[in-house]
N, C-alpha and C positions, 0 to 999 in steps of 0.2 A: 420739313422746314421750307421746302421749295414753295409750297402753297402760301406759307406765311410771307415769304419774300415777294411773291406776286401780289398778295393783298396789300402789303406795305407800299410797294411801288405804285400800284393802282391808286391807293388812297392819296399818296403824295402827288401823283399826276392830277387827280381830280381836284385837289385843293390848290393846285398851282404852285406847289413848293418844288424846289429843285430836288432831284432824286438822290444822287450820290455826291458825297464829298470825299476829299482825299484824306487818308490817315497816313501821316508821315511815319517813317521808321524811327520813332523816338517814344519815350514813355508817354502813355496816353491814359487819361482817366476813363474808366468804365463806370458811369453813374457816380455816386458819391461814396462808394465803399472801397474800391480798389483801383489800381492802375496796372497796366501791362506794358511790355516793351516789345512791339513788333520789330522784326528784323528787316522787313521789306515794306514797301508801300501797299496799302489796301484801299479799296473804295468802300465807303460806308453809307448806309442809309439808317436813319434813326427814327423811331416812332414809339412814344410811350416808354414802356419798360423793355423794349427790344432794340437791339442794335445789330445790324447784319453787315459783315465785312465780306468782300469777295475780291479776287484778282481777275478772274476770267469770266465771271458771271455766275449768279446764284444757282442756275441749273447745273453748272459744272462743279462748283465748289463754293461753300459758304461757311463762314464762322459766325455763329449767332451768340450774342451775349444777352441773357435774360437777367434783368437788373432789379431783383427784389420783389418777386411775387409774394403777395400777402396771403394769409390763410383764407381759403375759399376761392382764390382766383384760378382761372384756367390758364394753361399754356397756349391753347388753341383759341383763336378768335373766330367769330363769324358763324358759329354753330349754335344750335339751341342750348342755352345755358345749362339746363338741367341734364343734358346728355354729355357735356364736356367733362373730362377728368379734371378734378380740382385739387390744387395743392393744399395739404394740411400741415400745419406747423410741427406736428408731432410725428411726421413720417420718418421711417427708418430709411437707410440707404437702399434696401431692397424695395421698399414701397416707392421710393423716388424713381428707381429704375423702371418699375412697372408703370408709374405715372407718365414717364417720358415715352415708353413703348406705346401705351394707350393713346397718348397725344399724337405720336407719329402715325399711328394707325388711323386716327380720326382725320389727319391731314392727307390721307390717301396712300400712306405707306403700306406695302404688302410684303408678305414673307419676312416679317421682322424677327430677327434673332438678336437677343441681348446676351452678353457673356462677360466674363472676367471682371465682375464687380469687386472692387477693392477700395480700401481707405487710402487717401492721399492727403497731403496738406494742401489747402486752398489758401495761398498766402500763409498767414500764421494761425489759421483756424483749421480744425479737423474737417476734412471733406471726403468726397467719394469720386470714383471714376468707373466707367464701364465702356465697353465697345458695343457697337450696333452694326448690323448689316440689314439692308432692306432693298426692296425694289419699288420704283415709282409706278404709278398707274400705267405709264407708257412702257414699262418693262426695263427701264434703265436700272442697273445694279449699282448700289451705293454702299459705301462703308462710312462709319461715323465713330466719333469718340465724344463722350459726354463727361464733363467734370463739373463739380458743383459743391455747394455747401449751404447749410441753413445758418444764417447769421441774424441774430435778434429777431427770430421767428419769421424771417423772410428768406425765400429761395433765390439763390444766385446760381446760374448755370452758364456753362460754355459748351456749345454744341457745334462741333466741326463735322461737316459731311462733304463728300465728293464722290465723283464717279469712281467705281472700283478699278476700272481699266487704266486710268491715267491720273486724274486730278487729285484724288485722295492722297496717293503716295507722293505726288509732286510737292504738296505743301505740308505734309504731315510733320516734318522736322520743324518747320516754322511754327506750327501750332503747338508742338511740344515745348518750344522755347517760350511761347506766349504763356502757356499754362504755368511753366516753371518760373516765369518772371512776375507772377501775381504779387503785388505789394499792397497791403492795406493802407488806406489813407488815414 
């Protein structure tokens, strides 16, 4: 996800847009499907179907919201289209875990391990959740959690990642509250 954040920030800089805006600690809409309630202030950058929140910077920790991928769309931008993993509306939770792992790999993640796939409610719809660990190309070890659901044939994901040594655990409880606060609009 770090490479996505870099690409988003670079694209916004090149187009002259401001990069980050403040997300207040109050109920906030994520696209047109659901809202969440952050307990602390975050900085956010938005582009297309992705919104990335961070407190200390995306290379340290980031909370990415993927807002409704359609059938055939990739999670990864900027690579040859035919080589990017693509979302399929009939994917199972296991398929979706593999889709995310393949996408993280395509963004430069190494030594990726996914585990603990389980069903969870995503607001009031059935969803899934799993844990990831990976290393960046620079060797930085990160942990992550992914939660999501397919709603009306579109994929909605929340992907939180941070450095294993400090930032992932520092904000993990806040992210758990955000996931638990999902309310469909």
